[in-house]
C-alpha positions in Angstrom: 81.0 25.2 7.0 77.5 25.8 7.6 74.2 24.3 6.6 73.6 24.9 3.0 77.1 25.8 2.1 78.7 24.5 -1.1 82.2 22.8 -1.4 84.1 22.2 -4.6 82.3 24.8 -6.6 85.2 26.1 -8.2 85.9 22.8 -9.8 82.3 22.7 -11.3 82.8 26.1 -12.8 86.3 25.9 -14.3 86.9 22.1 -14.7 90.0 22.1 -12.5 90.6 19.7 -9.6 88.7 20.5 -6.4 90.6 22.6 -4.1 89.0 21.8 -0.8 88.6 18.4 1.3 85.9 18.2 3.8 85.7 15.9 6.9 82.5 15.7 8.9 82.6 15.6 12.6 78.7 15.0 13.1 75.6 14.1 11.3 75.6 15.5 7.9 73.4 15.4 4.7 75.4 15.8 1.3 74.3 16.3 -2.1 76.7 15.8 -4.9 76.3 17.4 -8.4 78.9 16.1 -10.9 80.1 18.4 -13.7 78.4 16.0 -16.4 75.0 16.3 -14.4 75.5 20.0 -14.1 75.9 20.4 -18.0 72.5 18.2 -18.4 71.0 20.6 -15.9 72.0 23.7 -17.9 70.5 22.3 -21.1 67.3 20.7 -19.7 66.5 23.0 -16.7 68.2 26.3 -17.3 66.0 28.0 -14.5 67.4 25.6 -11.8 70.9 26.0 -13.3 70.7 29.7 -13.0 69.6 29.4 -9.2 72.6 27.0 -8.6 75.0 29.5 -10.2 73.6 32.6 -8.3 74.0 30.6 -5.1 77.8 29.6 -6.0 78.2 33.3 -7.0 77.0 34.7 -3.7 79.2 32.3 -1.6 82.1 33.1 -3.7 81.6 36.7 -3.1 81.1 36.3 0.6 84.4 34.3 0.8 86.4 36.9 -1.3 84.9 39.8 0.6 85.9 37.9 4.0 89.5 37.5 2.7 89.8 40.9 1.3 88.7 42.3 4.9 91.5 40.2 6.4 94.0 41.8 4.2 93.1 45.3 5.0 
C-alpha cells in the first residue's frame, strides 16, 4: 500500500464487513472515517463527500484493472 491509499473502502460503500487488514511496518499516519461520519459528510458537505467517492472509485478501478491484467 502506498501513501494516500485507502483500505476498507468497500465496507464504507456497501455496509459489509471490512475485507482487508493492514499491519504497518514503519511510521504511518492514518485517518479513519466511520460509516456514520461519512453519512454526515454526505449530508452536510456533499462536495467533500463527492471528492472522497471519486478517489475511492479511482482506486477500485485501478485495482480491478490490475487484477484483470493478471487474468489475461
